[in-house]
N, C-alpha and C positions, 0 to 999 in steps of 0.2 A: 199758306204757301208751304209746299213740301221742302224737306231739308235739302234735297238735291236741286230742286228748282230755284231755291233761294240763292244758291251759289252763282247762278248766271242771271239772276233778275234783281236781287236785293242790292241796295246801295253799298258800294265797295267799302266805304269807311265804317259802316255799321257791321259788315261782315268781318272786317279786320279786327274790330273790337271784340266781336262775338267769338272769333276763333283764336285771336292772338292773346287776349288776356288770360284765358284758361291755360293756353300753351306756355305763356311766360311763367305763370305760377307753377305749372307742372315742371318746367325745366329748372326753376330755382329750387323746387322741392327735390328734384332728382339730384341736383348738385349737393344738396344738404346730406344725402346719404353718406358721401365720403367726407364732406367738410365737417360735419358734426363729429364724426369719428376723430378727425385730426384735432379738432378743438379740445375735445375731452382727453384724448391720448396725450396731447402736448402738455397738459397740466397734471399728468401723473407725477406725484412727488418724487423728486430726486432723479428720475430717469426720463422725464418728459421730453427733453431735447433730443436724446438718442432715440426714443420711441417714435417721435414724429419723423425723424430721419429715416427710421426703418420703414415707416408707412410711405415715405417719399420714394423709397426704392421699389415699393410695390406698384407705384402709379403706372408704369408702362404696362403691367399686366392688366390692371383695371381698365386701362385705356383700350387694350386689345379686346377685352370682353365687351366693352361698350361699342367698339367698332363692329363686332359681329352682330350686336343688337341693331345697329344702324343699317348694316348691310341688308338684313332681312326686313327690319321695320320700315325704314324709309323707302327701300325698293318696293316693298309691298304697298305702302300707302300711296306713293306717287302713281304706280301702275293702276291701282284701284281707282284713284281719282280720275285718271284719264279714261278708264273704262266706264265709269259711272257717267262721265261727261258725254260719252258716246252711247249712253243708254244700254250698256251691256252688263247688266247686273249678274247674270249667271256666270259670265267669265270672271267678274270681280270676286264672286264667292269661290271659284276654283283657285284663284290666286290666294285668297285667305286660307283655304285648307292646306295648300302647299306650304304656306308660310309657317303654319303650326308644325308641320313635319320637319321643316328645315331647322326651326328653333330647337326642337328636341334633339335632333341629330348633332347639330353643331355644339350645343351646350354640353352634352354627354362626352363628346370628344375633348372639349376644353377641360372638363373635370378630370378625365383620365390622365391627360398630359400633365396637368398641374400637380396632381397627387403623386405621380411617379417621378417627375423631373423638376418639381418646384424649387428645391433647394439650389440645384445647379443653375436654374434660370435666374434666381435672385442674385446669386454671386455674379453672374454675367451682367446683370442689370445695375450693378454698382454697390451691392451689399458688402460691408466690411465685417470683420470678425465681431465688432462691437454692435453692429446693427442687424446682423443676419437673424439673430434669435427673435427679434421683434417682428421682422418682415415675414419670416416663415410662420410664426405663430398666428399672425393675422391672415395670411393668404391660404393656409390650409382650410380654414373655415369658409372663406370666400369662394374657393374652388368648389366646395361641396354644394354651395347655393347657387352656382352659375345658372342652372336651368330656370330658377325663379327670377333671377336678375334679368335674363334675356326675355322671358315671357312678359314680365311687367313692363320693361322698357320697349321691347319690340312691338307688342300689341298696342301700346299707347298711341303710336303713330297711326295705326289702322283705325282705331276707335275714332280718332280725330278726323281722319280722312272720310270716314263713313258718315260724318255729319253730327257727331256727338262730342264736342269739345269739353263740355262740362263733366261728362263721364270720365274722360281721359284725365282731367284735372283732379277729380275725386280719387282716382286710382293712385296718383302720385302723392296726394295729401295723406291718404291712408298710410302709405309706406313711410313718409317722412315723420308724421306724428308718432307712429309706432317707434321709429328709430330714436327720436328725441326723448321719448319716455324711457325706453329701455337702456340707452347708452349709459347714463349715470348709474343706473341700477346695477348693470353687469360689470361696468368698469370699476366703480368705486365702492358701492354698497356691498356687492358680492366679492369684491377684491380680485376680479378676474383680469384686470388690466387690458392689454392689447387684445387678447383673445375675446374678452367680453364685448369689446367694440365690434368685432367681426360677427359674433353671434347675434348681437342686436340688429346689425345690418341685414343679415340673412333672414331673420324673423320678419323684419319689415318688408323685405322683398317678397317673401311668401304671401304676406297679407295683400300686397299690391297685385301680385300675379293672380291670386284667387279672384279678386275683384275684376280684373281684366278678362280672364277666361269666362267668368260667369256672365259677363255682359253679352258675349256672342252666343251664349246658350239660352238667353232670355228672349221672350217673344217680341220685345219692343226694339230689338236691334235692327238697323237697316240692312245689315248683312248677317247671314247665319252660318254657323260652322256645321258642315255636313261631312259625315264620315267618308262618303264617296269621293270627296275632294282631297282627302289626305294623301292619296297616291300621287307621288311626284311625277310631274310632266316636264320633260326637258325644256320645252319652249317657255314654260312659265318660270322655271328656275333661271333660265338665261335672261328673261325680261326683268325679273326681280334683281338679279345680280348686276345687270347692266346699269340700272338706275341707282341701286344701293352702293355700287362700287366707288362712287365719288366720295360720299361721306365715310365709307369704310376705309378707303385709301387715306383719307385725311386723318382718321384715328390711328391707323397703323403707322402713318408717317409721324404723328405726334408721339407714338410709343417709341419709335426709333430715335426721335429727337430727344426724348426723355432719357433713354439709355445712354446716348452719346453725351448728353448734358450731365447726367449723374456722374459719369466717369470723369468728365472734364472738371466738374465742380469738386469732386473728391481729390483730383490731382492738384488743382490750383488753390483749393480752399479748405480741404478736409471734410469730415463728415458733417460738420455744422453748415457748410455751404449747401449741401444737399437738403438739409432741413430748411434752410432759407428759401431755396427754390420751391420746396413743397408748399411753404406758406405763400409765396408769390403766385404759384399756380392756383392755389385755393382762392386767393383774392381775385385772380383773373377770372376764375369760373363764376364767382359771384357777379362780376361785372358783365361778362359775356353771355351768361345763361339767358337773361332776358332777350338778348338779340337772337340767340338760337331759338327761343320761344317764338319770336316774331317770324322766323323762318318756318317753323312748324305751322304757325297759324295761317300764314299766307300760302303755304303749299297746296292745300286742297282748292283754294280759290283760284290760284294761277293754273294749276293742273286741270281743273274742270273747265275753266273758260278757254284755255288753250286747246283742249280737246274739242270744245264746242266752236272753235274758231272765232271767239269774241275777243279780238285782239285789243280793242280799245279798253276793255275792262282789265285785260292783262297788264297793260301799260299803267293804268291807274293803280292797280293792286301792288305793283312793285315800287311805286313812288313813295308812298307814305311810310313803309317800313324803313326805308333808307333814312328818312328824316328822324324817325324815332330812334334808330340805332345810333345816329350821330349824337343825339341828346343824351342817351344812356351812356355812351362811351365818354362823352365830355364830363359828365357828372363823376364817372369813375376816375378819370384823370385828375380832376380837382381834388378828390378825396386822397388819392395817392400822394399828391404834392403837398396838401395842406395838413392832413392828419395821418401820416404813415404809421406813427407809433401806436395810435389807437387800433388801427387795423391789425398790426402784427401782434400786439399784446393779447388779442382775443385767441391766439393760438399758443403762444408761449411768452414768458416774461424774462427768460434768461438774457442778461445784458449783452453778452457777446453775440448771441443769435439775433437779438433785436437789432444791433448795429449793422451786422452783415445784411440782414433782410431789408432794412430801410434803404440802405445804399443801393443794393441790387435792384430792388423793385422800381425805384425812380428811374433807373437807366433802362431796364428791360421792358418796361411798359410805357416808355415815353412817346410811342407812336400809336397808342391804343385808340385815340380819337378817330383816326383814319381807318383803323381796322374794322370798326363797327359797321359802317356802310359797305365795306368790302365783303364782309361775311354775307350780307344780304344779296349783293350782286353775284357772288359765287354761287349761292343757293339757287338763284334764278335759273341758271342753266340746268340744274337738277330738276327743278319744278316742271320745266317744259320737256324733260326727257333727253336733253342733249348731254349725255353722260361724259363723253370724251372731254368736252370743254370744261365742264364742271370739275372733272377729276384733275385736269391739268392745273387749274387755278387753285384747287385744294392742295395739291402737292407742291405748287410753286413756293408758297410761303413756308410750309412745314418741312419740306425736304430739299427741293432744288436749290433754294437760297440759304435756308437756316443751317443746314448741316455743314456746308463749307464754311459758313461764318463761325460756327462753333469750333471748328478745327483750326481755322486760320487766324482769327482775330486774337485769341489768347497768346499766340506766338509772335505777334508783331513786336519788334524790338523798340525799346525806349532809349532816350539819350543817356540815361544813367547806367546803361548796360543791362538792365532787366528787360522784361516783356510786359505786355498788358495784363497777362495772367487772368485772374478772376474777373477783373473789369472787362476784359475782352469777351469773356463768356456772357456777361450781362449785355454787352453792346451788340451781340449777335441778334438779339430780338428786334430792336428798332431798325437795324440795317436791313434785314430781310423784309420787315414790314413795309418799309418805305418803297423798296423796289417793286414788291408784289402789288401794292396799292396802285401804283402807276400803270402797270401792265393790265390789271383787272379793269381799271377805268376804261381803257381804250377798247378792250374786248367786249365789255358790257355795252358801251355806247354803239358799237357796230352791230351787236345782236338786236338791240332795241329798235334800230332803224329798219330792220327786216319786217317788223310788225306793221309798218306803213304800207307794205307791199301785199296786196290781197292774194297774190300767188306765192306766198311764203313757202319755202321748201320745208317739208316735214321729214326729209330723209333721215335726219339724225335722231328722230324720236324713237328711242329704243323700245318704248312701250308698244310700238306697232308690231313688235315681233309676235305678239299673241294673235 
């Protein structure tokens, strides 16, 4: 059975395991790029607590870079999946060629902006005089390696969509293993500190990017990179951006939230509060990355079968990831409640930072059980090409609700004359999560009902632009 035929004929549960397990491993590995850096940097003698805070200030920038990788990567993968489902391989290869060109152009622009205005951006994002030196030292190196970051992450989605999930997983493993090996060498053995962590990360991204690019140049790839397809075509760019805009918007929204959060944390809790949120976000990544991996694994299955109008298989394919996401999120919640100290100490053992982080994490992630299935449901709209709905749901939790909560809740007055302050910042997370979970539930149920109608409207499928 050919790789593409399998997507519409093989048993759904078998396909989900085949595509999702490598994707989950790949996403966990991708998370390790930044998390490993934070773990090692947080344990630098004497300055670890400030250094990890400095890295926390850089998170909005890293999130923006990841967002551009998703814009091209997920937009390309979804559109290619739909085209392959329609037996339009030549058009799929045109999309792939355009994606290469877009990645190169965008990454070079990010590098230039970062190297010229990086220090000013970091100050705006919450860096203080104590943490700016660590943040700038780290990001200067990361900016230089942006093109490798985007190539390794962006192409990974397309490798998976073309029917080669194991190759995609191998790409991420190569990068993560390289990073794990080099981090302690550069940070501690060579005494390069924060800069060493950044160098190790970029070298790892280079290794991963080389693997990804070489796959599309080898003869066994389902899709091939052809020079004639590098010339940008407006309709292809619009189709990629239309699908990729939802996850991109979510990442940009996350970056905005991180900036607002950093400044609120610094105002109500000082530099260490930013360090605490850095650790909380890192632990959140560890919990949620398997769920994002489920999203990536199910994407080619839903996209292909939706394009082939096999709606019963689409309904089956979206059911099991929701159950798995609920289980994963529940395990994460129990770990947060039962062993928060163990989780936090893997990043830093400073008693004050430990206390702030444990308290904040229990509040901020108290709704994470329900967020797991919501992430799957939001991604469903992206999988079938309904970009507007997916974008709205992506922005709902990250921007429309969370930002007002971050601004309003810390200022709520208490009976003793004070305000909620730092506790209000932590409470913003579960408040926005609760409301967005409810809204997502009703929109998703309404969309699923449409699959029972054989005359389902395809007008919102942005991939039809090609």
